[in-house]
Backbone bond lengths (Angstrom), bond angles and torsions (degrees), N, CA, C in turn:
res aa  C-N    CA-C-N  psi(-1)  N-CA   C-N-CA  omega(-1)  CA-C   N-CA-C  phi
1 X - - - 1.445 - - 1.524 108.58 -
2 X 1.317 118.50 133.43 1.452 121.40 -177.16 1.518 110.82 -71.79
3 X 1.333 115.26 157.40 1.457 120.80 -179.20 1.514 111.13 -60.25
4 X 1.325 116.97 -41.23 1.458 119.55 -178.51 1.519 112.08 -67.35
5 X 1.330 116.97 -24.08 1.459 119.26 177.61 1.517 110.93 -69.63
6 X 1.334 116.87 -20.04 1.454 120.64 179.50 1.528 112.75 -81.79
7 X 1.310 116.19 -9.24 1.456 120.67 -176.37 1.521 109.79 -86.47
8 X 1.284 115.02 128.03 1.454 120.71 -179.99 1.520 108.27 -108.51
9 X 1.329 116.38 117.33 1.451 120.61 177.88 1.516 109.63 -89.71
10 X 1.290 116.01 135.43 1.453 121.44 173.87 1.518 107.43 -122.28
11 X 1.306 117.24 98.48 1.451 121.58 -175.71 1.529 111.36 -92.82
12 X 1.300 116.32 38.62 1.449 121.23 178.88 1.521 108.91 -102.77
13 X 1.308 117.97 143.35 1.462 119.19 176.70 1.520 109.87 -61.79
14 X 1.325 116.60 146.50 1.452 120.46 178.31 1.524 111.21 -73.49
15 X 1.322 116.71 -31.29 1.450 122.58 175.97 1.522 107.29 -161.11
16 X 1.310 116.02 169.05 1.468 119.47 179.26 1.519 110.73 -62.40
17 X 1.334 117.28 -31.36 1.470 121.39 -179.34 1.518 112.61 -78.61
18 X 1.341 117.72 -14.45 1.464 121.61 -177.12 1.525 110.52 -121.22
19 X 1.312 117.79 52.88 1.449 121.45 -172.27 1.522 113.91 -67.56
20 X 1.322 118.88 -18.52 1.457 120.04 -178.58 1.521 112.12 -93.88
21 X 1.322 119.05 1.34 1.463 121.43 -178.92 1.514 110.33 -86.47
22 X 1.316 115.06 142.02 1.461 122.44 178.58 1.516 107.74 -130.02
23 X 1.319 116.38 156.74 1.448 119.15 178.96 1.517 111.36 -141.80
24 X 1.313 114.21 157.06 1.461 121.55 176.44 1.517 107.54 -141.22
25 X 1.299 116.09 141.83 1.458 121.95 175.33 1.524 107.14 -105.43
26 X 1.335 115.93 129.88 1.456 121.10 -176.24 1.525 108.98 -124.78
27 X 1.316 116.30 124.15 1.466 121.19 173.56 1.519 108.02 -86.29
28 X 1.323 115.76 120.83 1.454 120.96 179.48 1.517 109.59 -93.03
29 X 1.304 115.73 134.02 1.455 120.72 -178.87 1.520 111.42 -94.88
30 X 1.321 117.49 -43.64 1.453 121.42 -172.72 1.524 113.47 -116.32
31 X 1.318 117.40 -29.58 1.454 121.04 -178.35 1.520 111.10 -77.70
32 X 1.309 116.48 148.21 1.449 122.19 171.29 1.520 107.23 -74.45
33 X 1.315 117.66 122.65 1.467 121.16 -172.89 1.527 112.10 -62.77
34 X 1.321 117.47 -35.64 1.460 119.72 -179.77 1.524 111.07 -68.87
35 X 1.334 116.92 -45.91 1.466 121.03 178.97 1.523 111.03 -65.92
36 X 1.331 116.61 -41.92 1.468 120.36 179.21 1.526 110.50 -62.31
37 X 1.324 116.37 -41.67 1.462 120.48 179.15 1.512 112.29 -61.44
38 X 1.338 116.53 -44.96 1.477 120.26 178.73 1.530 111.09 -62.65
39 X 1.342 116.55 -43.44 1.468 120.47 -179.12 1.529 110.74 -64.11
40 X 1.321 117.52 -42.25 1.465 120.70 -179.98 1.525 111.16 -66.15
41 X 1.326 117.31 -41.77 1.471 119.36 177.89 1.516 111.08 -63.25
42 X 1.329 116.74 -37.70 1.459 119.92 178.17 1.527 110.76 -67.42
43 X 1.307 116.62 -44.14 1.458 120.59 -178.95 1.523 112.02 -64.65
44 X 1.315 117.04 -44.27 1.467 121.73 -176.80 1.525 110.80 -103.21
45 X 1.299 115.81 34.41 1.452 126.37 -177.19 1.536 113.98 -30.71
46 X 1.310 115.93 112.25 1.453 120.94 176.64 1.514 115.07 86.03
47 X 1.322 118.96 -23.57 1.457 121.89 -177.85 1.521 112.58 -96.53
48 X 1.321 117.05 -9.89 1.462 120.47 -175.70 1.523 109.15 -142.46
49 X 1.329 114.99 130.33 1.463 120.84 172.19 1.521 107.07 -109.44
50 X 1.318 116.20 142.81 1.455 120.99 -179.07 1.523 108.63 -124.09
51 X 1.324 115.44 130.19 1.460 121.71 176.40 1.519 107.49 -118.70
52 X 1.328 116.53 139.70 1.459 121.14 178.87 1.526 108.80 -88.66
53 X 1.318 115.77 136.96 1.458 121.69 178.21 1.531 107.87 -140.87
54 X 1.331 116.53 86.23 1.463 120.19 -175.73 1.516 110.11 66.46
55 X 1.338 116.83 -128.82 1.459 121.05 176.92 1.517 111.99 -87.42
56 X 1.308 116.79 2.19 1.463 121.61 179.81 1.525 109.12 -106.40
57 X 1.313 114.95 163.87 1.455 120.76 171.40 1.517 107.90 -126.18
58 X 1.310 115.33 148.77 1.461 121.33 177.13 1.518 106.53 -110.32
59 X 1.319 115.19 121.06 1.459 122.23 179.50 1.515 108.13 -97.62
60 X 1.328 117.35 130.81 1.458 122.13 179.83 1.522 107.65 -124.73
61 X 1.337 115.73 122.99 1.462 121.95 -177.89 1.516 109.77 -125.50
62 X 1.316 116.16 145.64 1.464 120.12 -179.06 1.520 113.15 -103.13
63 X 1.333 119.03 -2.04 1.458 119.05 -179.57 1.526 110.70 -96.23
64 X 1.290 117.48 -169.11 1.464 122.93 -175.94 1.524 112.19 -80.69
65 X 1.295 117.30 50.81 1.462 125.26 177.26 1.527 114.49 69.99
66 X 1.311 118.48 -3.11 1.459 120.51 -178.42 1.521 110.99 -61.81
67 X 1.319 117.16 -51.80 1.456 121.23 -179.38 1.520 110.59 -63.77
68 X 1.311 116.57 -42.68 1.464 121.17 -179.90 1.533 110.49 -61.47
69 X 1.311 116.57 -43.38 1.466 121.20 179.42 1.526 110.98 -63.87
70 X 1.332 117.05 -43.54 1.468 120.76 178.65 1.528 110.47 -63.58
71 X 1.329 116.98 -42.71 1.459 120.33 -179.68 1.523 111.14 -63.75
72 X 1.313 117.44 -42.88 1.463 120.85 179.41 1.524 111.58 -65.47
73 X 1.317 116.61 -38.81 1.459 120.68 177.40 1.529 110.42 -63.79
74 X 1.308 115.87 -43.15 1.461 120.84 179.25 1.534 110.85 -62.63
75 X 1.313 117.06 -44.82 1.469 120.90 179.29 1.524 110.55 -60.07
76 X 1.323 116.75 -42.38 1.471 119.30 -178.66 1.530 111.72 -64.19
77 X 1.349 117.47 -24.34 1.461 120.62 -179.28 1.520 113.53 -89.27
78 X 1.351 117.51 -18.81 1.465 118.06 -176.05 1.529 113.95 -115.65
79 X 1.306 119.17 -10.60 1.466 121.01 176.73 1.522 107.90 -85.42
80 X 1.345 114.82 75.51 1.463 122.15 -172.56 1.526 110.99 -121.09
81 X 1.309 117.57 154.89 1.466 120.37 -178.77 1.519 113.14 -77.68
82 X 1.322 115.10 147.22 1.457 123.72 168.77 1.530 113.32 46.03
83 X 1.289 115.33 43.97 1.457 118.34 -179.17 1.521 108.22 -144.13
84 X 1.276 115.10 138.00 1.452 119.89 173.23 1.518 106.56 -92.42
85 X 1.306 116.41 125.64 1.458 120.47 -177.93 1.529 108.13 -111.18
86 X 1.337 116.43 93.02 1.456 118.76 -179.30 1.527 111.56 -69.53
87 X 1.310 115.53 134.90 1.460 120.91 178.42 1.522 109.00 -123.09
88 X 1.327 115.67 144.75 1.459 120.94 -176.71 1.529 109.06 -142.39
89 X 1.342 115.96 142.58 1.461 122.37 174.11 1.520 108.25 -112.09
90 X 1.329 115.95 139.87 1.459 121.49 177.32 1.522 108.36 -126.84
91 X 1.322 116.77 118.95 1.461 122.34 178.02 1.523 108.83 -89.05
92 X 1.325 116.86 127.89 1.456 121.37 177.03 1.518 108.23 -106.74
93 X 1.320 116.10 136.77 1.457 120.57 -178.64 1.521 112.57 -107.65
94 X 1.319 117.87 -33.57 1.455 120.74 -172.64 1.523 113.82 -118.98
95 X 1.325 117.70 -1.31 1.454 122.15 -173.53 1.520 109.87 -130.32
96 X 1.318 117.24 145.10 1.457 122.36 179.39 1.530 110.53 -71.42
97 X 1.322 116.56 123.64 1.473 120.34 -174.86 1.529 112.43 -65.31
98 X 1.321 118.59 -33.22 1.466 119.97 -179.91 1.523 110.97 -68.02
99 X 1.318 116.45 -40.65 1.460 120.67 178.53 1.521 110.53 -66.32
100 X 1.333 116.66 -43.85 1.464 120.84 179.43 1.528 110.17 -64.88
101 X 1.326 118.15 -41.89 1.473 121.10 179.30 1.527 110.74 -61.37
102 X 1.334 117.32 -40.87 1.467 120.67 178.30 1.534 110.45 -63.73
103 X 1.325 116.78 -41.73 1.463 120.59 178.38 1.528 110.82 -66.14
104 X 1.317 116.63 -39.72 1.464 120.63 178.84 1.526 111.52 -65.95
105 X 1.340 116.90 -39.22 1.475 120.53 177.24 1.527 109.67 -56.59
106 X 1.343 117.28 -44.29 1.465 121.12 178.96 1.528 110.77 -66.36
107 X 1.325 115.83 -45.37 1.461 121.15 -178.05 1.528 111.61 -62.01
108 X 1.322 117.43 -39.22 1.459 121.81 -175.37 1.523 113.44 -95.18
109 X 1.319 118.16 4.49 1.469 121.20 -174.88 1.528 113.44 -61.80
110 X 1.317 118.40 -23.81 1.466 120.89 179.94 1.524 113.35 -93.21
111 X 1.314 116.50 3.13 1.471 120.35 179.49 1.524 110.03 -68.27
112 X 1.310 115.96 144.40 1.465 119.89 177.85 1.530 111.16 -84.42
113 X 1.322 117.24 -24.21 1.461 121.02 -179.74 1.534 110.11 -75.29
114 X 1.319 115.34 142.43 1.458 120.90 175.93 1.530 109.15 -72.10
115 X 1.317 116.71 140.85 1.457 120.23 177.13 1.521 109.90 -155.29
116 X 1.311 114.66 160.51 1.466 122.05 174.00 1.515 107.79 -136.81
117 X 1.316 116.78 130.86 1.461 123.12 175.06 1.524 107.91 -113.67
118 X 1.316 116.47 128.65 1.459 120.35 179.08 1.518 108.91 -129.50
119 X 1.342 117.95 112.20 1.464 119.18 176.03 1.528 110.12 -80.05
120 X 1.325 115.61 145.84 1.463 121.87 174.90 1.524 107.41 -121.76
121 X 1.352 117.48 93.26 1.459 120.31 -174.77 1.531 113.89 -63.17
122 X 1.309 117.28 -25.80 1.462 120.64 -178.75 1.529 111.19 -64.87
123 X 1.341 116.52 -40.22 1.460 121.00 179.95 1.530 112.30 -105.26
124 X 1.329 116.70 -3.61 1.459 124.20 -177.36 1.533 111.46 56.44
125 X 1.340 114.31 45.93 1.460 121.52 177.28 1.528 109.69 -119.63
126 X 1.311 114.58 158.74 1.466 121.76 173.41 1.523 107.23 -119.66
127 X 1.322 115.25 132.66 1.454 122.56 178.17 1.523 107.21 -105.69
128 X 1.325 116.91 125.99 1.464 122.42 -179.08 1.516 109.26 -117.36
129 X 1.318 115.68 129.93 1.451 121.64 166.88 1.519 104.76 -108.82
130 X 1.314 116.56 111.67 1.453 120.10 -177.47 1.515 110.85 176.93
131 X 1.300 116.46 169.46 1.458 120.67 -175.35 1.528 111.85 -73.84
132 X 1.341 114.97 173.19 1.464 120.47 -176.16 1.523 113.01 -64.74
133 X 1.340 117.70 -29.83 1.457 121.21 177.14 1.533 109.87 -62.67
134 X 1.342 116.09 -44.59 1.468 120.23 177.34 1.527 110.51 -66.08
135 X 1.316 116.56 -37.83 1.466 120.61 178.78 1.527 110.22 -57.85
136 X 1.331 117.10 -44.69 1.461 120.55 -179.89 1.525 111.65 -63.09
137 X 1.335 117.07 -40.95 1.464 120.80 178.40 1.529 111.12 -64.76
138 X 1.328 116.37 -41.93 1.464 120.61 179.55 1.521 110.09 -67.07
139 X 1.330 117.50 -43.79 1.466 120.90 177.90 1.527 111.23 -57.47
140 X 1.334 116.39 -45.65 1.469 121.13 -179.16 1.530 110.67 -63.09
141 X 1.343 116.86 -45.73 1.461 120.53 -179.58 1.530 110.90 -62.48
142 X 1.339 116.38 -44.58 1.467 120.19 -179.80 1.524 110.78 -65.02
143 X 1.324 118.10 -41.03 1.468 121.14 178.65 1.527 110.59 -60.36
144 X 1.339 116.52 -42.16 1.467 120.16 178.71 1.527 111.31 -67.03
145 X 1.312 117.49 -41.88 1.465 121.18 179.30 1.520 110.74 -65.50
146 X 1.323 116.66 -42.60 1.468 120.70 179.47 1.530 110.93 -64.43
147 X 1.332 116.52 -42.84 1.465 120.44 179.79 1.533 110.73 -63.51
148 X 1.324 117.07 -39.62 1.451 120.75 -179.29 1.524 112.47 -68.86
149 X 1.355 116.94 -27.49 1.464 120.65 -176.69 1.532 113.76 -102.90
150 X 1.309 117.76 -4.59 1.457 120.45 -178.58 1.514 110.72 -68.33
151 X 1.308 116.45 137.85 1.453 122.86 174.94 1.527 106.75 -86.45
152 X 1.341 118.31 119.98 1.473 120.15 -176.97 1.532 112.99 -55.60
153 X 1.343 117.53 -33.44 1.463 120.25 179.31 1.523 111.15 -64.95
154 X 1.350 116.86 -39.76 1.470 121.22 179.84 1.518 111.10 -72.01
155 X 1.337 117.07 -35.77 1.463 120.52 179.91 1.515 110.61 -67.55
156 X 1.353 117.17 -38.34 1.458 121.43 -177.73 1.512 112.15 -70.44
157 X 1.323 118.70 -27.52 1.468 119.24 -176.84 1.493 113.63 -90.01
């Protein structure tokens, strides 16, 4: 049975006052539900609440299923057997995360290692799922982009 088949969508409002909220219950096979919940809340900061329910987690989103869909897709890619899935967050201060993520996708397209880059324009962060070698390349690229876009007046103060 596929991982996505284990996901149960509940598209019912949580209450009359919260009619735009949606939730999904996800049974995790390999991930620690507590750690996964914390990571998802951090990644989707403010747009996703995670509740632990045994070995499952309940994802609650207030938008038009966009955040919920992204979270479920991410879970299906990282809840894998016998594999360490390193995750990294990169905060950008002077550069647009969506533009940098697009440039990084092109730069890393020839890599043999599997990776996922997800920009979060609301917090101007990039979320990377990939090994430490990729992390170093992304860190270097972001440092160069940030240095090139930094305003010397803002850096000095």
